[in-house]
C-alpha positions in Angstrom: 0.1 0.0 0.2 1.2 3.6 -0.8 0.7 6.3 1.2 1.9 10.2 1.5 4.5 10.4 4.0 6.2 13.9 4.8 9.3 13.9 4.2 10.5 14.6 7.7 8.8 11.3 8.4 10.7 9.5 6.0 14.0 11.4 6.8 13.7 10.1 10.5 12.4 6.4 9.4 15.1 6.3 7.1 18.2 7.2 9.3 17.0 4.4 12.0 17.0 1.8 8.6 20.9 3.0 7.6 21.9 2.4 11.3 20.7 -1.1 11.5 17.3 -0.7 13.2 14.0 -1.3 12.8 11.2 1.7 12.1 7.9 1.3 11.8 5.2 4.3 11.8 2.3 3.5 14.4 -0.6 4.3 15.9 -3.1 7.4 15.6 -0.9 8.8 12.2 -1.4 4.8 10.8 -5.2 5.0 11.9 -5.6 8.2 9.9 -3.8 7.3 6.7 -6.0 4.1 6.4 -9.5 6.2 7.1 -8.2 9.1 4.7 -7.9 11.9 7.3 -4.6 13.8 7.4 -2.6 13.0 10.9 -2.4 15.4 13.2 1.3 13.7 14.7 3.5 11.6 13.2 4.9 8.4 15.8 8.1 6.1 15.1 7.9 2.8 16.9 11.6 1.4 16.5 13.9 -1.4 18.4 16.6 1.0 19.2 17.1 2.2 22.6 16.7 5.8 23.3 20.5 6.3 23.8 20.7 5.1 20.4 18.3 7.3 18.9 19.9 10.2 20.7 23.4 9.3 19.0 21.8 9.1 15.5 19.8 12.6 16.1 21.7 15.5 17.8 19.1 17.9 17.7 16.7 15.3 20.2 15.4 15.4 23.6 14.4 12.6 25.9 12.5 13.4 29.0 9.9 10.8 30.0 10.2 7.4 31.9 8.3 5.7 28.4 12.0 5.9 26.4 10.3 8.5 23.7 12.7 10.7 21.8 11.9 13.9 20.4 13.4 14.9 17.0 13.1 18.0 15.8 12.9 18.3 12.4 13.1 21.9 11.7 9.9 21.9 9.5 7.9 25.1 9.8 4.9 23.2 10.1 4.0 22.8 13.6 2.9 19.5 13.2 5.9 18.0 11.5 8.8 20.3 14.0 8.9 17.0 16.4 8.8 13.7 15.4 8.2 11.1 18.5 10.3 7.7 18.3 9.5 5.3 21.0 11.3 1.8 21.5 9.1 -1.4 21.3 8.3 -1.7 24.7 6.1 -4.1 27.2 4.2 -3.0 30.2 3.3 -4.4 33.4 1.3 -3.8 36.9 -1.1 -0.7 36.9 -1.6 -0.2 40.5 -2.6 3.6 40.0 -5.5 2.5 37.7 -3.2 5.6 34.9 0.3 4.4 34.7 2.6 1.1 34.5 4.3 0.2 37.3 7.1 -1.2 34.9 8.0 -0.3 31.8 10.8 -2.6 29.6 12.0 -1.9 26.1 12.1 -4.9 23.8 12.7 -6.0 20.4 9.6 -7.3 19.4 7.0 -5.0 17.2 4.0 -7.5 17.9 4.5 -7.2 21.8 5.0 -3.3 21.7 1.3 -3.3 19.5 -0.1 -5.7 22.1 0.1 -3.3 25.2 -1.8 -0.4 22.8 -5.5 0.2 24.0 -7.4 -0.1 20.8 -7.1 -2.6 17.5 -7.6 0.9 15.0 -4.6 2.0 17.2 -2.4 -1.2 17.2 -1.5 -0.8 13.5 2.3 -0.5 12.2 3.5 0.9 8.9 7.0 0.0 7.4 6.6 3.7 5.3 9.9 2.3 3.0 7.9 -0.7 1.5 4.3 0.4 2.0 4.0 -3.2 4.4 1.2 -3.1 7.1 1.6 -5.2 10.2 -2.1 -5.8 11.9 -2.2 -8.5 14.7 -5.4 -7.2 15.9 -7.4 -7.0 12.4 -7.7 -3.0 13.3 -7.9 -2.5 9.5 -11.1 -4.6 9.2 -12.6 -2.4 12.2 -11.4 0.4 10.3 -13.8 -1.0 7.7 -16.6 -1.5 9.8 -16.5 1.7 11.5 -15.8 -0.2 14.9 -13.8 0.8 18.1 -12.6 -2.3 19.8 -10.2 -2.3 22.5 -6.8 -4.9 21.8 -7.2 -7.8 23.5 -10.0 -8.1 26.7 -11.8 -4.8 27.3 -11.6 -4.9 31.1 -8.2 -5.1 31.3 -7.6 -2.5 29.0 -9.8 -0.1 30.9 -8.0 -1.4 33.9 -4.3 -0.5 32.8 -5.6 3.2 32.3 -9.1 4.5 33.4 -8.5 7.3 31.0 -9.0 5.0 28.1 -12.8 5.1 29.1 -13.2 8.6 27.9 -10.6 8.1 25.3 -13.0 5.5 23.6 -15.6 7.9 23.9 -13.8 10.5 22.3 -12.8 8.5 19.7 -16.3 7.4 18.9 -16.7 11.3 18.1 -13.9 12.5 16.5 -14.2 9.3 14.2 -18.1 8.6 13.9 -17.5 5.1 14.8 -19.5 2.9 16.8 -18.6 1.3 19.9 -17.9 -2.5 20.2 -20.7 -4.2 22.6 -17.6 -5.9 25.0 -16.0 -2.5 25.1 -19.4 -0.6 26.1 -19.8 -3.1 28.7 -16.3 -2.4 30.0 -16.6 0.7 29.8 -19.9 0.5 32.2 -18.1 -1.7 34.2 -14.6 0.4 35.0 -16.2 3.6 35.4 -15.1 4.3 38.8 -12.1 4.1 38.4 -11.9 7.5 36.8 -11.9 8.3 40.2 -8.0 7.3 40.2 -7.3 10.0 37.0 -6.0 13.7 37.8 -8.5 16.5 37.3 -6.4 18.1 34.5 -6.2 14.4 32.5 -9.5 14.2 32.4 -10.3 18.0 31.3 -7.9 17.1 28.5 -9.7 14.7 27.5 -13.1 16.9 28.1 -11.8 19.0 26.0 -10.7 17.1 22.9 -14.9 15.8 23.7 -15.9 19.5 23.2 -13.9 19.8 20.3 -14.6 17.2 18.1 -17.7 17.3 15.4 -20.0 15.7 17.6 -19.6 16.4 21.0 -23.6 15.9 21.9 -23.4 12.3 20.7 -20.0 11.9 22.9 -21.2 13.4 26.0 -24.9 11.4 25.4 -22.7 8.2 25.4 -20.7 9.1 29.0 -24.3 9.5 30.4 -25.5 6.4 29.0 -22.1 4.7 30.3 -22.4 6.1 33.7 -19.1 7.9 32.9 -20.5 11.8 33.2 -21.0 11.7 36.7 -17.2 11.0 37.0 -16.6 14.0 34.8 -18.8 16.9 34.8 -21.7 15.8 37.5 -23.4 18.9 37.2 -24.8 18.3 33.8 -26.5 14.9 34.9 -28.7 17.2 37.3 -31.1 18.2 34.0 -31.7 14.8 33.5 -35.6 13.9 33.2 -36.1 18.3 34.3 -38.7 19.4 31.9 -38.9 23.1 31.2 -41.3 25.7 29.7 -43.6 25.6 27.2 -40.8 27.4 24.8 -38.7 24.1 25.0 -39.1 21.2 23.2 -36.4 19.0 25.3 -35.4 18.1 29.2 -32.7 20.4 30.6 -29.9 18.5 29.7 -31.3 17.6 26.3 -31.1 21.3 25.6 -27.5 21.9 26.5 -26.3 19.1 24.9 -28.1 20.5 21.6 -26.5 24.0 22.3 -23.5 22.6 22.4 -23.9 20.6 19.4 -24.8 23.5 17.1 -21.6 25.5 18.5 -19.9 22.6 17.5 -21.4 22.8 14.1 -20.8 25.9 13.8 -16.8 25.8 14.1 -17.3 28.0 17.5 -14.2 28.2 20.1 -13.7 26.0 23.1 -15.0 28.9 25.5 -18.1 29.7 23.2 -19.0 25.7 23.3 -18.4 25.3 26.9 -20.7 28.5 27.9 -23.3 26.9 25.7 -23.1 23.7 27.3 -23.1 25.1 31.0 -25.3 28.2 30.3 -28.6 26.6 31.7 -26.9 24.4 34.4 -28.7 25.4 37.2 -32.1 25.2 35.7 -32.8 22.1 37.9 -32.2 24.2 41.4 -34.1 27.1 40.4 -37.0 25.5 39.2 -40.4 26.6 40.2 -44.3 26.1 39.5 -46.2 29.4 38.9 -49.8 29.2 39.2 -50.4 32.2 37.4 -48.3 31.2 34.4 -49.7 27.4 34.4 -45.7 26.4 33.5 -42.1 26.5 35.1 -39.8 29.4 35.9 -35.8 29.4 36.4 -35.8 32.6 38.0 -32.2 33.7 38.7 -30.7 30.3 37.0 -27.9 32.7 35.4 -26.8 34.2 38.4 -26.5 30.3 39.9 -25.5 29.1 36.8 -22.2 31.2 36.5 -21.0 30.2 40.3 -21.6 26.7 39.7 -20.1 26.7 35.8 -17.3 29.0 37.9 -16.9 25.9 40.3 -16.9 23.5 38.0 -14.6 24.9 35.4 -11.9 25.0 38.4 -12.1 21.6 39.4 -11.3 20.9 36.3 -8.7 23.1 36.4 -9.1 25.2 33.2 -7.2 28.3 32.8 -8.0 31.4 34.4 -8.6 32.9 31.4 -11.7 30.8 30.4 -13.1 30.2 33.5 -13.6 34.3 33.6 -14.9 34.3 30.3 -16.9 31.1 30.4 -18.5 32.6 33.5 -19.3 35.7 31.9 -21.2 34.1 29.0 -23.2 32.2 31.8 -23.8 34.8 33.9 -25.0 37.6 31.2 -27.2 35.2 29.2 -30.5 35.9 29.7 -30.0 39.6 28.5 -33.3 41.1 27.2 -33.1 41.9 23.5 -36.5 43.0 22.1 -35.2 46.1 19.9 -38.7 47.0 20.2 -38.6 48.0 24.2 -34.8 48.8 24.9 -33.0 51.7 23.6 -28.9 52.0 22.6 -28.2 52.8 26.3 -29.6 49.7 27.5 -27.2 48.2 25.2 -23.9 49.7 26.0 -24.8 48.8 29.6 -25.1 45.2 28.3 -21.4 45.5 26.4 -20.0 47.2 29.7 -21.3 44.2 31.7 -19.7 41.3 29.5 -17.0 43.1 27.8 -16.8 44.4 24.4 -14.1 41.9 23.6 -17.0 39.0 24.4 -20.2 40.6 23.6 -20.2 38.8 20.0 -19.5 35.9 21.4 -22.7 36.3 24.1 -25.3 36.7 21.1 -23.8 33.6 19.6 -24.4 31.9 23.0 -28.1 33.4 22.4 -28.3 31.9 18.8 -27.0 28.4 20.7 -29.3 28.6 22.8 -32.4 29.5 21.1 -31.3 26.2 18.7 -31.3 24.1 21.5 -34.5 24.9 22.4 -35.9 23.1 19.4 -36.8 26.2 17.0 -35.4 25.8 13.6 -34.4 29.4 13.0 -31.0 31.2 14.7 -31.8 34.5 14.0 -35.0 36.1 13.8 -35.7 39.7 12.7 -35.8 41.1 16.1 -32.6 39.3 16.8 -30.8 40.5 13.7 -32.1 43.9 14.8 -30.1 43.6 18.3 -27.2 43.1 16.8 -27.6 45.5 14.5 -27.8 47.9 17.8 -24.9 46.2 19.4 -23.1 47.0 16.1 -24.3 50.7 16.1 -23.3 50.8 20.3 -19.6 49.8 19.2 -19.4 52.0 16.3 -17.2 54.9 17.1 -19.2 58.1 16.4 -18.2 60.2 13.2 -17.0 63.6 14.6 -14.1 65.7 15.4 -12.6 63.6 17.7 -11.4 61.3 14.3 -9.2 64.1 13.3 -5.5 64.5 13.7 -5.5 67.5 15.0 -7.9 68.8 17.9 -8.3 72.6 19.4 -5.3 72.2 21.9 -3.4 71.5 19.3 -4.5 74.2 16.4 -3.8 77.0 19.9 -0.6 76.2 20.6 0.2 76.0 16.9 -0.8 78.6 16.1 -1.2 80.9 19.0 -5.3 82.0 18.4 -7.7 81.9 21.3 -10.9 79.5 22.7 -13.7 80.3 20.6 -15.8 79.5 17.7 -13.3 79.9 15.2 -11.6 76.6 16.3 -15.3 74.8 16.0 -15.8 75.9 12.7 -12.1 74.8 11.4 -12.3 71.6 12.9 -16.0 70.7 11.2 -14.1 72.2 8.1 -11.4 69.6 8.6 -13.6 66.9 9.7 -16.0 67.6 6.0 -12.7 67.0 4.0 -11.3 64.2 6.0 -14.7 62.7 5.1 -14.5 63.1 1.1 -10.7 61.8 1.4 -9.8 59.7 4.6 -6.5 60.5 3.3 -6.1 64.0 4.5 -6.4 62.7 8.0 -2.3 63.5 8.8 -0.8 65.9 10.9 0.9 67.5 8.2 -1.9 68.0 5.7 -4.3 69.3 8.4 -1.7 71.7 10.2 -1.4 73.1 6.3 -5.1 73.5 6.0 -5.8 74.8 9.3 -3.2 77.7 8.6 -5.0 78.4 5.4 -8.7 78.3 6.8 -7.6 80.6 9.9 -6.8 83.4 7.3 -10.2 83.2 5.6 -12.8 85.8 6.8 -15.3 84.5 10.0 -18.5 84.5 8.0 -16.8 82.3 4.9 -15.3 80.2 8.0 -18.4 79.6 9.4 -20.1 78.4 6.4 -17.3 76.0 5.6 -17.9 74.7 9.4 -21.9 74.5 9.2 -21.1 72.4 5.8 -18.7 70.3 7.6 -21.6 69.7 10.4 -24.5 68.9 7.6 -21.4 65.7 6.0 -21.1 64.8 9.3 -24.9 64.0 9.9 -25.0 62.8 6.4 -22.2 60.6 7.1 -23.7 59.0 10.8 -27.1 58.7 8.6 -25.7 56.4 5.8 -23.2 54.4 8.1 -26.4 53.3 10.1 -28.6 52.5 7.1 -25.3 50.5 5.8 -25.3 48.6 9.3 -29.0 47.7 9.7 -29.0 46.5 5.9 -26.2 44.4 6.4 -28.6 42.6 9.8 -31.2 42.6 6.8 -33.2 44.9 9.0 -32.7 48.1 7.0 
């Protein structure tokens, strides 16, 4: 079989073989090549020992207990800048459910493949010959789109409990099905996740959320009993019916909001906000006899606190925690353009931060789609977005000029008065006509000419400048409304 292998990778394997060692591509990169995906990283396995590898590659580093040597290639492509080479090895004893108690370097490729987690990751490729080594029929599972462990599933998960989450993540990333025995073993070994550090759980959780199908993955986590060990706050929404505006329970709503963010390929922070925005609806739900429906007053305030605590426990960065918490806190902003003013919109921008306002609006879109409504941006919402853009817009004014009254008084030795205002508005009209004129040099030169005009002529130019400013303001607002299809 022939594959397109980057020259940075083949250079490493060629050097190993020339020195008399075996060298195979292995793991996820081989799996991705067989599936037809571009690998995100490239791993090589060999019968050479770490010291032998480093002897062949002076620009390399070795910083772990598993024999992996990182080889710097000098590539400008970050995916190829470092190629990892690991000696064949066997592992034994997993007393902490996380890492092997003992690692031994070996000389046998098949023994190395035997220690791997899933059949689709236990395939090796000799890139010089296009030869595949596949003792556990991983190619067949790729063809059938099934995820199956190497050997006995319960033993594989007992060795490293993080494999429980990795299985779900791979199912979501590759859109595979879970083998029946593998699924049963995940259910059985779920409690072992309590032995895994929150940082390692966070890393797999992030990969799940950033996958193309996070809703499917998290629903699968819940069905297999894993979610309570990953994000227990989310399980409280299962079976909690909402009001008439919603088609799904709280859990289903959060899953669909997250999935919409994934479908839009929005970033991690927004996906987390979509996942947690209604997390506290269960504890704030109250029945209203007046409305004959459920209410959730203050769920965004309580939810912000719960979200903050949940993300802190998962050891997310301070920046992510602050941003996601802020989005959850303010996601219930009032957005009826018929009943709010620009000043109210400006207050909301101050609450969430100018740098976060568009993500807040995108969160509202996820929230809406999560209710089961098919249209993500109805007219009123588009009108509100136009109001936000108008509120963020720098007003057209003399403040845009590369000069001001104080500068004019200093340079031209004139006293304060209406004359300076006329000059500034006359200059603004010229800059609106040709923005390239907005330089200190041009404006000073033109100011000198304007100050020599009779006051009546200068006044006419200044008033003409004011009218031009008003026309430009009106046109800019019309353009914003047209952009959002509400003009």
